[in-house]
N, C-alpha and C positions, 0 to 999 in steps of 0.2 A: 780823827784817830787813824793811825798807820797800825795795822796788825800783820804779822808773819806768820807763816805756818811752815816747818819744814817736813820733808818727807825723803825716804830712800835708804834710810840707815838700814843696819843690820849685821848679820855675822857672815865673814868671810875670811877665806883661807891667805896666809902671808902671799904675795905676788898678786893677788885678784884685784879686781876693780870695782867700784861702786859710783853711783852718781846721786849725790844729794841735790834735791829741789827745794826751793822756799818762794811760795807766792805771796804776794803784796798786795791787803785790800787798798783802797783808796784811788786816788786819779794823781797823785804825785810822784808816782814811780820815777819819772824820768828826772826828776832833780835830786834823786836819793843817791847818798854813795853807799853801796852794799859791800857787805863783808862776810865772811865765814869767820868764826871763832871756834875754838875747841878748848875741852877743859876735861885732862885725865883726872881720876881718882887721887886726892893728895896735892894737887899742882894747882897753879894759877891759870887762869882762862887765859889762851895766848890767841892772838891773831894767826889765821891759816893762809887767809888771801882775800884781797879787796879789789873792787873794780870801781872806777870812777864814773862820774856823769857822762865823761866822753869815751869811755870804754879802756880808759889806761888801767894796768893791772899790776898789782904787785904783790909779791910771796913771801911767804916766811922760808930761810934757807932751807930747813929740814923738809920742806916738800917741793921746792922748787924743781922744776923738771918731769914731776910725777903728778902733779894736780893742774887742773885747769878751772879758772873762775871764768864764766861768762853770763850774760844778762840779755832777756828778751824784754825789750819795753813794751812791745806790743802785748804780751802777754802777763806784763808785772811779774816777772820769775826771773831768777839767781839761780845759777847751778854750779855745783863743784863735782867736776869730774875727778875722780881719784883713781890713780892707777898705780901698780905695783905697789901696793898696799903693804904696811910692814906691822907688826906688833904694837909697836911704839906710836902708832897712828890711832890706837884705840882710846877712845874720848867719845863723850858727848858734844857733838857739832851743832853750832849756833848760829842762826841767820841774824845778820846786824844790818839795821839802816840807819843811817844820818842823816840829818838837814845841817850842814854845816854852818850856814845863815844864823839860825836859829840855836846851834849848840846842843841839838837834841837827837836824842838816838832812840831805836826802839829794837827788842830782842824777839826773837821767837822762842819755843819753849824748848827746844834742841832736839836732837834725835842721835840716838845710840849707835855708834860704829865701833865693832869689835871684830878686830882681826886675830885668827889664830896662828900659832905657829907650827 
Protein backbone atom coordinates (compact mmCIF):
# COMPACT_ATOMS: atom_id res chain seq x y z
CA UNK A 1 0.00 0.00 0.00
CA UNK A 2 1.27 3.45 -0.92
CA UNK A 3 0.51 6.34 1.41
CA UNK A 4 1.12 9.99 0.68
CA UNK A 5 1.33 12.90 3.11
CA UNK A 6 1.54 16.54 2.08
CA UNK A 7 2.88 19.46 4.08
CA UNK A 8 3.88 23.07 3.55
CA UNK A 9 0.58 24.75 2.85
CA UNK A 10 -0.47 27.98 4.51
CA UNK A 11 -1.43 31.60 4.09
CA UNK A 12 0.75 33.86 1.97
CA UNK A 13 0.40 37.27 0.38
CA UNK A 14 0.15 37.74 -3.35
CA UNK A 15 3.62 37.60 -4.89
CA UNK A 16 4.96 35.36 -2.15
CA UNK A 17 6.30 31.83 -2.26
CA UNK A 18 5.58 28.47 -0.66
CA UNK A 19 7.09 25.03 -1.01
CA UNK A 20 4.87 21.99 -0.72
CA UNK A 21 6.31 18.62 0.19
CA UNK A 22 4.91 15.13 -0.19
CA UNK A 23 6.43 12.07 1.44
CA UNK A 24 5.56 8.67 0.00
CA UNK A 25 5.62 5.48 2.02
CA UNK A 26 6.79 2.17 0.63
CA UNK A 27 9.68 1.05 -1.48
CA UNK A 28 8.34 1.69 -4.98
CA UNK A 29 8.79 5.45 -5.19
CA UNK A 30 11.19 5.13 -8.10
CA UNK A 31 8.50 3.69 -10.35
CA UNK A 32 5.80 6.18 -9.43
CA UNK A 33 4.68 8.95 -11.71
CA UNK A 34 4.15 11.88 -9.33
CA UNK A 35 1.96 14.93 -9.66
CA UNK A 36 0.34 17.80 -7.82
CA UNK A 37 -3.32 18.62 -8.32
CA UNK A 38 -5.43 21.35 -6.81
CA UNK A 39 -9.09 21.98 -6.19
CA UNK A 40 -10.57 25.38 -5.52
CA UNK A 41 -14.03 25.79 -3.96
CA UNK A 42 -16.74 25.05 -6.49
CA UNK A 43 -14.27 23.90 -9.14
CA UNK A 44 -13.05 20.58 -10.42
CA UNK A 45 -9.73 19.15 -9.37
CA UNK A 46 -7.06 20.09 -11.91
CA UNK A 47 -3.54 19.01 -12.69
CA UNK A 48 -0.93 21.56 -11.63
CA UNK A 49 2.35 19.80 -12.38
CA UNK A 50 3.67 16.31 -13.01
CA UNK A 51 7.05 14.63 -12.95
CA UNK A 52 7.80 11.29 -14.51
CA UNK A 53 10.01 8.45 -13.40
CA UNK A 54 12.82 9.82 -15.54
CA UNK A 55 12.38 13.37 -14.33
CA UNK A 56 10.44 14.82 -17.24
CA UNK A 57 8.01 17.52 -16.16
CA UNK A 58 4.90 19.23 -17.40
CA UNK A 59 2.87 22.10 -16.04
CA UNK A 60 -0.54 23.65 -16.35
CA UNK A 61 -0.40 26.80 -18.44
CA UNK A 62 -1.59 28.84 -15.47
CA UNK A 63 1.48 27.98 -13.39
CA UNK A 64 4.14 27.49 -16.04
CA UNK A 65 7.13 29.69 -15.24
CA UNK A 66 6.05 30.19 -11.62
CA UNK A 67 5.93 26.66 -10.15
CA UNK A 68 8.62 23.99 -10.16
CA UNK A 69 8.04 20.31 -9.43
CA UNK A 70 10.92 18.11 -8.35
CA UNK A 71 11.52 14.73 -6.79
CA UNK A 72 14.14 13.15 -4.55
CA UNK A 73 14.14 9.40 -5.05
CA UNK A 74 16.54 8.86 -2.14
CA UNK A 75 14.06 10.45 0.27
CA UNK A 76 10.78 9.33 -1.33
CA UNK A 77 9.82 12.99 -1.64
CA UNK A 78 8.21 15.19 -4.25
CA UNK A 79 8.14 18.97 -3.99
CA UNK A 80 6.25 21.86 -5.51
CA UNK A 81 8.02 25.20 -5.32
CA UNK A 82 5.43 27.91 -5.88
CA UNK A 83 6.64 31.41 -6.67
CA UNK A 84 4.85 34.66 -7.47
CA UNK A 85 1.65 33.27 -6.00
CA UNK A 86 -1.65 34.80 -7.03
CA UNK A 87 -5.05 34.79 -5.32
CA UNK A 88 -6.31 32.43 -8.03
CA UNK A 89 -3.79 29.84 -6.81
CA UNK A 90 -5.85 29.47 -3.64
CA UNK A 91 -6.94 25.84 -3.38
CA UNK A 92 -6.40 22.56 -1.63
CA UNK A 93 -3.32 20.96 -3.15
CA UNK A 94 -3.13 17.19 -3.45
CA UNK A 95 -0.17 14.94 -4.01
CA UNK A 96 -0.83 12.12 -6.49
CA UNK A 97 1.09 8.96 -7.35
CA UNK A 98 0.44 6.68 -10.29
CA UNK A 99 1.61 3.23 -11.26
CA UNK A 100 0.84 3.45 -14.95
CA UNK A 101 1.33 -0.25 -15.70
CA UNK A 102 -1.31 -1.16 -13.11
CA UNK A 103 -3.60 1.78 -13.86
CA UNK A 104 -3.53 2.56 -10.16
CA UNK A 105 -3.24 5.87 -8.38
CA UNK A 106 -3.02 7.12 -4.82
CA UNK A 107 -3.87 10.46 -3.21
CA UNK A 108 -2.72 12.41 -0.21
CA UNK A 109 -5.14 14.13 2.14
CA UNK A 110 -4.44 17.59 0.75
CA UNK A 111 -2.96 20.79 2.10
CA UNK A 112 -4.60 24.20 1.98
CA UNK A 113 -2.90 27.08 0.19
CA UNK A 114 -4.45 30.51 0.59
CA UNK A 115 -3.11 33.55 -1.23
CA UNK A 116 -4.36 36.93 -0.07
CA UNK A 117 -4.49 39.93 -2.34
